[in-house]
BAFI-3210 file (N, C-alpha, C; in Angstrom, 3 decimals, decimal comma, padded with zeros to 6 digits):
// residues 205
n [1|2|3|4|5|6|7|8|9|10|11|12|13|14|15|16|17|18|19|20|21|22|23|24|25|26|27|28|29|30|31|32|33|34|35|36|37|38|39|40|41|42|43|44|45|46|47|48|49|50|51|52|53|54|55|56|57|58|59|60|61|62|63|64|65|66|67|68|69|70|71|72|73|74|75|76|77|78|79|80|81|82|83|84|85|86|87|88|89|90|91|92|93|94|95|96|97|98|99|100|101|102|103|104|105|106|107|108|109|110|111|112|113|114|115|116|117|118|119|120|121|122|123|124|125|126|127|128|129|130|131|132|133|134|135|136|137|138|139|140|141|142|143|144|145|146|147|148|149|150|151|152|153|154|155|156|157|158|159|160|161|162|163|164|165|166|167|168|169|170|171|172|173|174|175|176|177|178|179|180|181|182|183|184|185|186|187|188|189|190|191|192|193|194|195|196|197|198|199|200|201|202|203|204|205]
n.u [105,768|105,033|107,541|107,719|109,741|112,229|112,511|110,012|108,309|109,167|108,507|105,796|105,215|106,101|104,424|102,043|102,216|102,426|099,945|098,261|099,011|098,103|095,420|094,795|095,252|093,395|090,992|087,643|084,987|082,799|084,045|084,885|087,154|089,574|091,602|094,872|095,581|094,225|094,607|096,226|096,071|098,533|097,199|095,201|093,637|092,702|091,067|089,550|087,641|086,041|085,174|083,571|081,606|079,962|077,234|076,355|077,815|078,043|077,035|077,397|075,788|076,541|075,324|074,429|074,288|072,815|070,058|067,858|065,353|066,606|066,284|065,740|068,153|069,983|069,110|069,575|072,403|073,240|072,262|073,621|076,436|079,094|080,760|084,342|085,695|087,560|086,943|084,594|081,390|078,983|076,442|075,409|074,379|072,429|073,670|073,367|074,148|074,730|075,351|077,094|080,146|081,083|082,776|083,310|082,832|081,600|082,011|080,506|080,884|079,203|079,779|081,408|081,747|084,502|087,732|087,920|089,578|092,339|090,772|088,637|085,991|085,519|084,765|082,718|080,263|078,792|080,440|081,433|080,800|078,353|078,193|076,199|074,484|076,054|077,324|079,594|080,101|081,400|083,205|084,058|085,326|085,470|086,917|086,318|087,340|085,778|086,499|088,771|090,571|090,878|091,380|091,218|089,746|089,342|087,362|085,830|083,253|081,641|078,286|075,154|072,757|070,968|070,905|073,132|075,781|078,284|078,216|077,797|080,301|082,097|081,670|082,489|085,201|086,255|085,761|087,430|090,059|089,736|089,269|091,470|093,127|095,306|097,588|100,021|101,688|102,847|104,938|105,265|106,944|106,341|104,068|103,555|103,569|101,452|099,275|099,326|098,912|096,299|094,781|094,971|096,022|094,505|091,864|088,324|086,314]
n.v [106,872|103,486|101,163|098,222|095,423|094,473|091,549|090,641|091,582|090,493|087,877|087,972|088,742|086,673|084,592|085,468|085,549|082,922|081,955|083,453|082,181|079,542|080,035|081,062|078,733|076,950|078,022|077,782|078,603|079,419|079,872|081,584|084,307|085,939|088,643|087,604|087,997|089,911|093,389|094,631|096,728|098,013|098,338|096,412|094,111|090,905|090,911|093,183|092,496|090,755|092,489|094,172|092,687|091,779|092,180|091,373|091,901|095,088|095,892|097,357|097,368|098,110|098,736|096,153|092,725|091,243|091,518|092,582|093,948|096,615|096,390|093,477|092,403|093,288|091,864|089,416|089,271|089,866|087,422|085,533|085,856|084,734|084,276|083,936|080,671|080,759|082,983|083,952|082,886|084,812|087,119|089,175|092,556|095,050|098,142|101,786|103,416|106,070|109,375|109,759|108,178|106,122|104,027|100,408|098,446|096,321|096,821|096,176|096,307|096,046|095,383|097,843|100,855|101,537|100,490|100,238|102,543|102,662|102,580|103,735|102,461|102,883|105,498|108,164|106,686|107,464|108,528|106,372|105,111|102,965|100,074|098,296|095,145|092,286|089,591|088,740|089,186|091,613|092,462|094,487|094,544|095,777|096,157|098,402|101,069|103,583|106,022|104,844|102,283|098,845|096,446|095,378|094,044|092,743|090,867|088,591|086,803|084,633|084,555|082,807|083,482|084,330|081,792|080,654|078,595|079,673|082,263|082,190|081,083|083,066|085,178|084,044|083,300|085,984|087,069|085,326|086,085|088,801|089,039|087,913|085,428|086,406|089,152|089,408|091,373|092,325|091,310|088,821|090,007|092,737|093,147|095,013|097,516|097,101|097,012|099,488|101,022|099,930|100,718|103,581|105,152|104,376|103,675|103,411|106,276]
n.w [111,412|111,080|110,128|108,288|108,688|106,217|105,882|106,684|104,764|102,406|102,977|103,208|100,669|099,220|100,075|099,387|096,345|095,868|096,677|094,850|092,475|092,906|093,156|090,563|089,025|089,970|089,902|088,617|086,225|088,104|090,312|093,316|093,342|095,325|096,519|097,263|099,862|102,693|102,858|105,639|108,366|110,719|113,064|113,216|115,086|116,276|118,595|118,479|116,642|118,052|120,158|118,549|117,650|119,716|120,193|117,678|114,508|113,347|110,028|106,825|103,865|100,588|097,478|095,101|094,772|093,043|090,791|092,820|095,045|097,272|099,911|100,071|098,994|100,948|103,294|102,367|102,077|104,736|105,909|104,903|105,450|107,354|110,399|110,593|111,574|113,701|115,162|117,809|117,689|115,928|114,860|112,135|111,686|110,500|109,602|109,381|106,223|106,076|107,641|110,717|110,837|112,808|115,228|115,168|112,227|109,617|106,091|103,052|099,710|096,631|093,216|092,493|090,501|089,808|090,949|094,452|096,450|098,905|102,086|101,161|101,459|103,983|104,402|103,112|101,480|099,450|097,588|096,302|093,291|091,744|089,535|087,057|087,866|086,863|084,746|086,165|089,539|091,424|094,413|097,315|100,357|103,765|107,086|109,423|111,496|112,690|110,468|109,471|107,947|108,994|107,875|104,420|101,427|098,120|095,633|093,382|091,515|089,239|089,135|089,201|090,449|093,553|094,895|094,211|095,198|095,160|095,734|098,622|099,085|098,126|100,016|102,294|101,897|101,512|104,069|105,684|104,917|105,513|108,279|109,865|112,051|113,283|113,202|111,124|110,532|112,857|115,243|117,910|119,928|119,628|121,146|123,306|122,028|120,158|121,818|122,729|120,444|119,571|121,832|122,272|120,113|117,704|118,510|117,995|117,689]
ca.u [105,197|105,464|108,124|107,711|111,075|112,208|112,235|108,577|107,746|109,540|107,843|104,367|105,040|106,230|103,251|100,848|102,486|102,033|098,492|097,719|099,345|097,103|093,947|094,613|095,222|092,221|089,495|086,767|084,065|082,062|084,962|085,277|088,530|089,736|093,008|095,597|095,621|093,717|095,495|096,013|096,637|099,305|096,367|094,305|093,703|091,544|090,367|088,698|086,499|085,205|084,481|082,673|080,521|079,323|075,845|076,191|078,723|077,265|077,396|076,850|075,755|076,499|075,252|073,547|074,923|071,827|068,897|067,029|065,119|067,633|066,012|065,883|069,496|070,614|068,746|070,264|073,873|073,395|071,920|074,673|077,664|079,471|082,174|085,324|085,675|088,623|086,209|083,477|080,068|078,326|075,702|075,590|073,198|072,270|074,123|073,074|075,255|074,786|075,435|078,309|080,847|081,768|082,915|083,731|081,719|082,037|081,463|080,515|080,506|079,041|079,947|081,695|082,220|085,847|088,287|087,912|090,896|092,544|090,012|087,461|084,878|085,215|084,451|081,409|079,949|078,125|081,603|081,663|079,796|078,112|077,960|075,199|074,602|076,656|077,610|080,661|079,823|082,577|083,106|085,126|084,997|086,587|086,618|086,623|087,137|085,427|086,843|090,093|090,502|091,746|091,635|090,199|089,993|088,537|087,118|084,878|082,768|080,545|077,224|073,951|071,632|071,072|070,924|074,303|076,744|079,508|078,016|078,277|081,835|082,826|081,558|083,259|086,595|086,593|085,695|088,391|091,098|089,531|089,286|092,256|093,252|096,424|098,137|101,368|102,613|103,167|105,423|104,940|107,658|105,846|102,747|103,097|103,404|100,240|098,289|099,329|098,281|094,874|094,114|095,137|096,038|093,482|090,626|087,387|085,671]
ca.v [105,968|102,117|100,448|096,856|094,899|093,792|090,166|090,483|092,091|089,405|086,623|088,196|088,883|085,246|083,793|086,078|085,043|081,454|081,908|083,881|081,144|078,433|080,466|081,158|077,416|076,212|078,717|077,661|079,774|079,950|079,831|082,909|084,670|087,167|088,875|086,467|088,245|091,193|094,417|094,823|097,867|097,441|098,332|095,231|093,229|090,043|091,087|094,205|091,845|090,107|093,713|094,685|091,631|091,185|092,245|091,296|092,897|096,110|095,695|098,236|096,858|099,130|098,130|094,958|091,699|090,774|092,526|092,393|095,165|096,885|095,567|092,104|092,116|093,470|090,767|088,162|089,442|089,637|085,985|084,694|086,086|083,855|084,641|082,751|079,769|081,182|083,965|083,665|082,935|086,096|087,382|090,432|093,283|096,060|099,485|102,812|103,812|107,493|109,949|109,672|106,779|105,929|102,683|099,255|098,092|095,768|097,397|095,409|096,998|095,174|095,950|099,305|101,156|101,518|099,886|101,063|102,726|102,204|103,158|104,332|101,935|103,224|106,861|108,519|105,644|108,146|108,853|104,994|104,887|101,667|099,732|097,431|093,821|091,615|088,151|088,641|090,054|092,138|092,661|094,981|094,608|096,457|096,058|099,678|101,680|104,958|106,146|104,107|100,782|097,961|095,579|095,425|092,936|092,659|089,724|088,521|085,530|084,512|084,030|082,717|084,026|084,296|080,516|079,904|078,357|080,392|083,450|082,001|080,902|084,358|085,931|083,240|083,489|087,348|087,356|084,599|086,908|090,092|088,934|086,822|085,075|087,191|090,230|088,963|092,547|092,640|090,070|088,866|090,924|093,943|093,263|096,298|098,409|096,812|097,281|100,941|101,400|099,837|101,369|104,939|106,017|103,986|103,270|104,161|107,242]
ca.w [110,608|111,245|109,207|108,261|108,454|104,864|105,744|106,854|103,499|101,492|103,364|102,847|099,202|098,625|100,378|098,546|095,143|095,804|096,746|093,687|091,350|093,199|092,808|089,169|088,440|090,634|089,823|087,373|085,897|089,109|091,619|093,763|093,452|096,126|096,625|098,099|101,320|102,788|103,279|107,041|109,135|111,956|114,187|113,217|116,270|116,413|119,707|117,988|116,032|119,120|120,758|117,680|117,191|120,911|119,746|116,151|113,818|112,336|108,671|105,904|102,500|099,525|096,112|095,103|094,207|092,209|090,582|093,778|095,695|098,164|101,284|100,026|098,800|102,240|103,996|101,696|102,441|106,291|106,463|104,199|105,962|108,556|110,962|110,394|112,642|114,781|116,064|118,565|116,838|115,962|113,840|111,394|111,926|109,532|110,155|108,325|105,560|106,102|108,966|111,283|110,552|114,189|115,769|114,214|111,358|108,400|104,931|101,947|098,402|095,470|091,878|092,381|089,124|089,643|092,231|095,550|096,980|100,354|103,058|100,586|101,968|105,424|104,305|102,570|100,400|098,305|096,709|095,450|092,291|091,525|088,253|087,127|088,139|085,556|084,927|087,353|090,679|092,201|095,860|098,103|101,859|104,748|108,437|109,770|112,906|112,342|108,953|109,245|107,579|109,772|106,842|103,326|100,487|096,859|095,111|092,276|091,244|088,300|089,929|088,529|091,120|095,014|095,445|093,685|096,210|095,007|096,492|099,873|099,150|097,971|101,153|103,344|101,455|101,723|105,440|106,188|104,803|106,031|109,735|110,282|113,591|113,894|112,409|110,721|110,420|114,127|115,905|119,449|120,733|119,523|121,854|124,110|121,094|119,506|122,664|122,776|119,150|119,774|122,928|122,181|118,761|116,682|119,036|117,360|118,544]
c.u [105,747|106,128|108,202|108,996|111,147|112,062|110,845|107,924|107,924|108,756|106,394|104,241|105,156|105,065|102,051|100,997|102,091|100,546|097,698|097,825|098,227|095,777|093,732|094,594|093,839|090,958|088,966|085,877|083,429|082,742|085,182|086,841|088,762|091,333|093,751|095,597|094,858|094,788|095,184|096,685|097,445|098,340|095,341|094,642|092,690|090,561|089,280|087,467|085,431|084,433|083,417|081,459|079,686|077,790|075,462|077,102|077,834|077,869|076,671|076,874|075,575|076,473|074,478|074,224|074,054|070,760|067,754|066,512|066,166|067,435|066,106|067,351|070,345|070,377|069,473|071,766|074,137|073,164|072,903|076,004|077,842|080,812|083,080|085,399|086,550|088,016|085,163|082,159|079,397|077,546|075,989|074,416|073,454|072,766|073,808|074,333|075,345|074,965|076,860|078,823|081,626|081,795|083,267|082,582|082,373|081,217|081,683|080,021|080,334|079,063|080,246|082,057|083,624|086,455|088,199|089,215|091,076|091,742|088,951|086,030|084,489|084,761|083,058|081,197|079,238|079,205|081,863|080,392|079,705|077,820|076,805|075,551|075,155|076,826|078,715|080,376|081,092|082,298|084,217|084,546|086,014|085,993|087,072|086,418|087,012|085,566|088,215|089,790|091,497|092,240|090,775|090,777|088,974|088,394|086,050|084,328|081,673|079,290|075,934|072,706|071,918|071,353|072,317|075,240|077,856|079,356|078,419|079,886|082,609|082,825|082,536|084,741|087,025|086,771|086,965|089,759|090,927|089,612|090,237|092,620|094,359|096,951|099,778|102,365|103,323|103,653|105,065|105,670|107,296|104,473|102,489|102,719|101,971|099,199|098,292|098,725|096,812|094,163|093,928|095,003|095,012|092,208|089,493|086,707|084,145]
c.v [104,572|101,635|098,988|096,147|094,187|092,223|089,690|090,668|091,057|088,214|086,807|088,072|087,505|084,342|084,316|085,594|083,671|081,236|082,275|082,884|080,021|078,808|080,562|079,673|076,664|076,695|078,275|078,912|080,287|079,978|081,141|083,028|085,908|087,455|087,801|086,649|089,589|092,155|094,794|096,113|097,343|097,515|097,323|094,288|092,204|090,313|092,345|093,601|091,283|091,398|094,325|093,923|091,031|091,123|092,074|092,352|093,853|096,030|096,685|097,505|097,908|098,560|096,869|093,963|091,065|091,875|092,213|093,794|095,379|096,130|094,196|091,700|092,264|092,356|089,536|088,125|089,130|088,119|085,134|084,886|085,189|084,281|083,484|081,921|080,021|082,239|083,406|083,746|084,286|086,484|088,810|091,236|094,596|097,310|100,567|103,215|105,294|108,007|109,756|108,181|106,616|104,451|101,574|098,878|097,226|096,440|096,491|096,059|096,008|095,951|097,353|099,524|101,146|100,958|100,783|101,202|102,530|103,075|103,740|103,758|102,352|104,777|107,079|107,572|106,241|108,513|107,517|104,897|103,425|101,365|098,692|095,907|093,175|090,124|087,763|089,647|090,503|092,641|093,423|095,061|095,205|096,350|097,526|100,201|103,211|105,014|105,585|102,644|099,967|096,920|095,812|094,451|093,062|091,170|089,706|087,027|085,671|083,903|083,891|083,239|083,870|083,065|079,894|079,771|079,169|081,849|083,253|081,737|082,175|085,072|085,381|083,359|085,021|087,658|086,551|085,438|088,351|090,095|087,786|086,650|085,923|088,221|089,844|090,225|092,891|091,305|090,119|089,759|092,392|094,090|094,359|097,457|098,396|097,243|098,882|101,621|101,325|100,505|102,835|105,674|105,642|103,517|104,119|105,022|107,017]
c.w [110,885|110,078|109,244|107,806|107,065|104,873|105,829|105,519|102,544|101,715|102,992|101,308|098,489|098,755|099,348|096,986|094,949|095,761|095,328|092,574|091,655|092,830|091,370|088,418|088,828|090,262|088,408|087,099|087,114|090,418|092,112|093,801|094,234|096,106|097,557|099,557|101,532|103,116|104,692|107,493|110,273|113,185|114,278|114,331|116,329|117,521|119,404|117,330|117,152|119,845|119,959|117,385|118,598|120,737|118,432|115,438|112,909|111,037|107,724|104,525|101,371|098,312|096,310|094,347|093,072|091,885|091,538|094,425|096,895|099,436|101,368|099,850|100,255|103,198|103,692|102,269|103,890|106,679|105,814|104,836|107,186|109,091|110,872|111,653|113,880|115,507|116,634|117,434|116,919|114,631|113,074|111,330|110,924|110,245|108,918|107,604|105,287|107,505|109,456|111,260|111,853|114,621|114,662|113,524|110,236|107,187|103,809|100,749|097,314|094,200|091,939|090,893|088,804|090,983|093,363|096,298|098,389|101,336|102,417|101,123|103,387|105,572|103,773|101,402|099,257|097,244|095,800|094,570|092,028|090,139|088,264|087,556|086,901|085,832|086,021|088,417|091,323|093,556|096,385|099,467|102,692|106,017|108,912|111,177|112,629|110,897|108,642|108,953|108,412|108,817|105,581|102,223|099,307|096,304|093,998|092,211|090,098|088,943|089,161|089,101|092,776|095,551|095,026|094,922|096,191|095,675|098,014|100,023|098,986|099,085|102,307|103,105|101,809|103,218|106,202|106,116|105,438|107,589|110,137|111,667|114,202|112,825|112,216|110,658|111,795|114,729|117,365|120,338|120,536|120,320|122,626|123,108|120,460|120,468|122,878|121,583|119,248|120,675|122,810|120,804|117,849|117,254|118,445|118,240|118,540]
res [x|x|x|x|x|x|x|x|x|x|x|x|x|x|x|x|x|x|x|x|x|x|x|x|x|x|x|x|x|x|x|x|x|x|x|x|x|x|x|x|x|x|x|x|x|x|x|x|x|x|x|x|x|x|x|x|x|x|x|x|x|x|x|x|x|x|x|x|x|x|x|x|x|x|x|x|x|x|x|x|x|x|x|x|x|x|x|x|x|x|x|x|x|x|x|x|x|x|x|x|x|x|x|x|x|x|x|x|x|x|x|x|x|x|x|x|x|x|x|x|x|x|x|x|x|x|x|x|x|x|x|x|x|x|x|x|x|x|x|x|x|x|x|x|x|x|x|x|x|x|x|x|x|x|x|x|x|x|x|x|x|x|x|x|x|x|x|x|x|x|x|x|x|x|x|x|x|x|x|x|x|x|x|x|x|x|x|x|x|x|x|x|x|x|x|x|x|x|x|x|x|x|x|x|x]
***
Protein backbone atom coordinates (compact mmCIF):
# COMPACT_ATOMS: atom_id res chain seq x y z
CA UNK A 1 0.00 0.00 0.00
CA UNK A 2 1.33 3.46 -0.88
CA UNK A 3 1.89 5.65 2.20
CA UNK A 4 1.55 9.41 1.80
CA UNK A 5 4.21 11.31 3.81
CA UNK A 6 2.77 13.18 6.81
CA UNK A 7 3.97 16.58 5.56
CA UNK A 8 2.07 16.06 2.31
CA UNK A 9 -1.12 15.12 4.15
CA UNK A 10 -0.86 18.17 6.42
CA UNK A 11 -0.28 20.46 3.43
CA UNK A 12 -3.26 18.99 1.56
CA UNK A 13 -5.56 19.23 4.59
CA UNK A 14 -4.55 22.84 5.25
CA UNK A 15 -5.24 23.82 1.65
CA UNK A 16 -8.56 21.98 1.63
CA UNK A 17 -9.65 23.64 4.86
CA UNK A 18 -8.89 27.08 3.49
CA UNK A 19 -10.83 26.40 0.31
CA UNK A 20 -13.82 25.15 2.27
CA UNK A 21 -13.89 28.34 4.35
CA UNK A 22 -13.71 30.49 1.23
CA UNK A 23 -16.43 28.48 -0.48
CA UNK A 24 -18.70 28.75 2.53
CA UNK A 25 -18.23 32.51 2.78
CA UNK A 26 -18.64 33.23 -0.91
CA UNK A 27 -21.41 30.83 -1.86
CA UNK A 28 -24.81 32.36 -2.48
CA UNK A 29 -28.11 30.61 -3.03
CA UNK A 30 -27.31 29.64 -6.63
CA UNK A 31 -23.55 29.31 -6.29
CA UNK A 32 -22.23 25.78 -6.95
CA UNK A 33 -20.39 24.18 -4.05
CA UNK A 34 -18.05 21.22 -4.55
CA UNK A 35 -15.62 19.39 -2.33
CA UNK A 36 -12.55 21.55 -1.74
CA UNK A 37 -10.55 19.07 -3.79
CA UNK A 38 -11.22 15.81 -5.58
CA UNK A 39 -10.12 12.55 -3.98
CA UNK A 40 -7.21 11.39 -6.13
CA UNK A 41 -5.70 7.95 -6.52
CA UNK A 42 -1.89 7.76 -6.66
CA UNK A 43 -2.47 6.28 -10.13
CA UNK A 44 -4.11 9.46 -11.47
CA UNK A 45 -1.99 10.91 -14.28
CA UNK A 46 -3.08 13.85 -16.47
CA UNK A 47 -1.74 11.91 -19.46
CA UNK A 48 -4.48 9.33 -18.92
CA UNK A 49 -7.06 12.07 -19.54
CA UNK A 50 -5.49 12.80 -22.91
CA UNK A 51 -5.44 9.10 -23.82
CA UNK A 52 -9.07 8.70 -22.81
CA UNK A 53 -10.30 11.78 -24.69
CA UNK A 54 -8.53 11.42 -28.04
CA UNK A 55 -11.84 10.55 -29.74
CA UNK A 56 -14.02 12.24 -27.15
CA UNK A 57 -14.11 11.35 -23.47
CA UNK A 58 -16.57 8.45 -22.92
CA UNK A 59 -19.13 9.73 -20.44
CA UNK A 60 -21.87 7.93 -18.52
CA UNK A 61 -24.74 10.05 -17.19
CA UNK A 62 -26.69 8.39 -14.37
CA UNK A 63 -29.71 10.23 -13.07
CA UNK A 64 -31.33 13.45 -14.18
CA UNK A 65 -30.43 16.98 -13.09
CA UNK A 66 -33.87 18.23 -14.11
CA UNK A 67 -37.30 16.83 -14.89
CA UNK A 68 -36.37 16.05 -18.50
CA UNK A 69 -36.65 12.92 -20.64
CA UNK A 70 -33.55 10.79 -20.12
CA UNK A 71 -32.15 11.23 -23.63
CA UNK A 72 -32.65 14.99 -23.50
CA UNK A 73 -30.96 15.21 -20.10
CA UNK A 74 -28.00 13.19 -21.37
CA UNK A 75 -27.58 15.44 -24.41
CA UNK A 76 -27.77 18.50 -22.17
CA UNK A 77 -25.03 17.22 -19.87
CA UNK A 78 -22.72 16.15 -22.71
CA UNK A 79 -23.09 19.50 -24.48
CA UNK A 80 -22.51 21.47 -21.27
CA UNK A 81 -19.37 19.67 -20.10
CA UNK A 82 -16.07 21.37 -20.94
CA UNK A 83 -12.55 20.02 -20.58
CA UNK A 84 -10.44 22.10 -18.15
CA UNK A 85 -8.18 24.54 -19.98
CA UNK A 86 -4.92 22.78 -19.06
CA UNK A 87 -5.98 19.67 -21.02
CA UNK A 88 -6.21 19.42 -24.80
CA UNK A 89 -9.63 20.42 -26.16
CA UNK A 90 -11.93 17.41 -26.38
CA UNK A 91 -15.60 16.62 -26.53
CA UNK A 92 -17.67 14.25 -24.43
CA UNK A 93 -19.41 11.24 -25.97
CA UNK A 94 -22.13 9.03 -24.54
CA UNK A 95 -21.02 5.69 -23.14
CA UNK A 96 -23.37 2.87 -22.09
CA UNK A 97 -24.07 2.57 -18.38
CA UNK A 98 -24.52 -1.21 -18.52
CA UNK A 99 -22.43 -4.19 -19.53
CA UNK A 100 -18.67 -4.44 -19.17
CA UNK A 101 -17.08 -1.50 -17.42
CA UNK A 102 -13.74 -1.33 -19.22
CA UNK A 103 -11.35 1.45 -20.10
CA UNK A 104 -11.28 5.09 -19.09
CA UNK A 105 -14.53 6.99 -18.71
CA UNK A 106 -16.16 9.87 -16.90
CA UNK A 107 -19.21 9.03 -14.79
CA UNK A 108 -21.61 11.76 -13.66
CA UNK A 109 -24.34 10.89 -11.16
CA UNK A 110 -27.15 13.34 -10.45
CA UNK A 111 -29.26 13.32 -7.29
CA UNK A 112 -28.09 10.06 -5.69
CA UNK A 113 -30.43 9.03 -2.88
CA UNK A 114 -27.43 8.52 -0.59
CA UNK A 115 -23.82 9.73 -0.70
CA UNK A 116 -21.82 7.71 -3.22
CA UNK A 117 -19.00 5.80 -1.57
CA UNK A 118 -15.41 5.56 -2.76
CA UNK A 119 -15.39 3.98 -6.21
CA UNK A 120 -19.15 3.43 -6.27
CA UNK A 121 -19.62 5.36 -9.52
CA UNK A 122 -17.05 3.16 -11.28
CA UNK A 123 -18.92 -0.05 -10.51
CA UNK A 124 -22.48 -1.17 -11.23
CA UNK A 125 -24.57 2.00 -11.37
CA UNK A 126 -27.73 0.01 -10.74
CA UNK A 127 -26.56 -0.14 -7.13
CA UNK A 128 -26.79 3.67 -6.84
CA UNK A 129 -30.39 4.56 -6.07
CA UNK A 130 -31.54 7.93 -7.35
CA UNK A 131 -33.68 10.54 -5.64
CA UNK A 132 -36.17 12.91 -7.27
CA UNK A 133 -35.21 16.21 -8.83
CA UNK A 134 -35.26 18.91 -6.15
CA UNK A 135 -34.47 22.57 -5.61
CA UNK A 136 -30.86 21.60 -4.90
CA UNK A 137 -29.24 19.40 -7.53
CA UNK A 138 -26.61 17.05 -6.12
CA UNK A 139 -23.77 15.68 -8.23
CA UNK A 140 -21.12 13.00 -7.88
CA UNK A 141 -18.50 12.62 -10.61
CA UNK A 142 -15.71 10.10 -11.06
CA UNK A 143 -12.93 9.51 -13.57
CA UNK A 144 -12.66 5.74 -13.82
CA UNK A 145 -10.21 3.18 -15.18
CA UNK A 146 -12.39 0.11 -15.56
CA UNK A 147 -13.90 -0.30 -12.08
CA UNK A 148 -11.16 1.69 -10.31
CA UNK A 149 -11.61 5.38 -9.43
CA UNK A 150 -8.70 7.60 -10.43
CA UNK A 151 -10.50 10.62 -8.98
CA UNK A 152 -13.93 11.48 -7.65
CA UNK A 153 -15.76 14.52 -6.28
CA UNK A 154 -19.20 15.61 -5.08
CA UNK A 155 -21.01 18.93 -5.34
CA UNK A 156 -24.36 20.65 -5.33
CA UNK A 157 -26.16 23.77 -6.57
CA UNK A 158 -29.61 25.31 -6.36
CA UNK A 159 -30.71 25.38 -9.99
CA UNK A 160 -33.77 26.98 -11.55
CA UNK A 161 -33.63 24.99 -14.79
CA UNK A 162 -31.46 23.79 -17.69
CA UNK A 163 -30.61 27.36 -18.73
CA UNK A 164 -29.38 28.39 -15.28
CA UNK A 165 -25.71 29.50 -15.62
CA UNK A 166 -25.04 27.82 -12.27
CA UNK A 167 -25.49 24.43 -13.97
CA UNK A 168 -22.58 25.11 -16.31
CA UNK A 169 -20.51 26.43 -13.41
CA UNK A 170 -21.25 23.35 -11.30
CA UNK A 171 -20.00 21.00 -14.02
CA UNK A 172 -16.97 23.17 -14.79
CA UNK A 173 -16.00 23.45 -11.14
CA UNK A 174 -16.34 19.70 -10.64
CA UNK A 175 -14.22 18.83 -13.69
CA UNK A 176 -11.48 21.30 -12.78
CA UNK A 177 -11.06 19.47 -9.48
CA UNK A 178 -11.68 16.00 -10.93
CA UNK A 179 -9.10 16.29 -13.74
CA UNK A 180 -6.27 18.38 -12.25
CA UNK A 181 -3.12 19.28 -14.15
CA UNK A 182 -0.97 17.28 -11.75
CA UNK A 183 -1.26 14.73 -8.97
CA UNK A 184 0.05 16.32 -5.78
CA UNK A 185 0.14 12.94 -4.06
CA UNK A 186 3.19 12.07 -6.12
CA UNK A 187 6.30 14.22 -6.13
CA UNK A 188 8.58 14.60 -9.12
CA UNK A 189 11.16 12.26 -7.61
CA UNK A 190 8.51 9.52 -7.70
CA UNK A 191 8.12 9.75 -11.50
CA UNK A 192 9.58 6.28 -12.23
CA UNK A 193 7.20 4.74 -9.68
CA UNK A 194 4.25 6.69 -11.12
CA UNK A 195 5.02 5.42 -14.61
CA UNK A 196 5.26 1.87 -13.31
CA UNK A 197 1.91 2.16 -11.53
CA UNK A 198 0.18 3.72 -14.53
CA UNK A 199 1.61 1.35 -17.13
CA UNK A 200 1.30 -1.95 -15.31
CA UNK A 201 -0.59 -2.09 -12.05
CA UNK A 202 -3.52 0.16 -12.85
CA UNK A 203 -3.73 0.24 -16.63
CA UNK A 204 -7.40 -0.23 -17.65
CA UNK A 205 -8.21 -3.60 -19.16
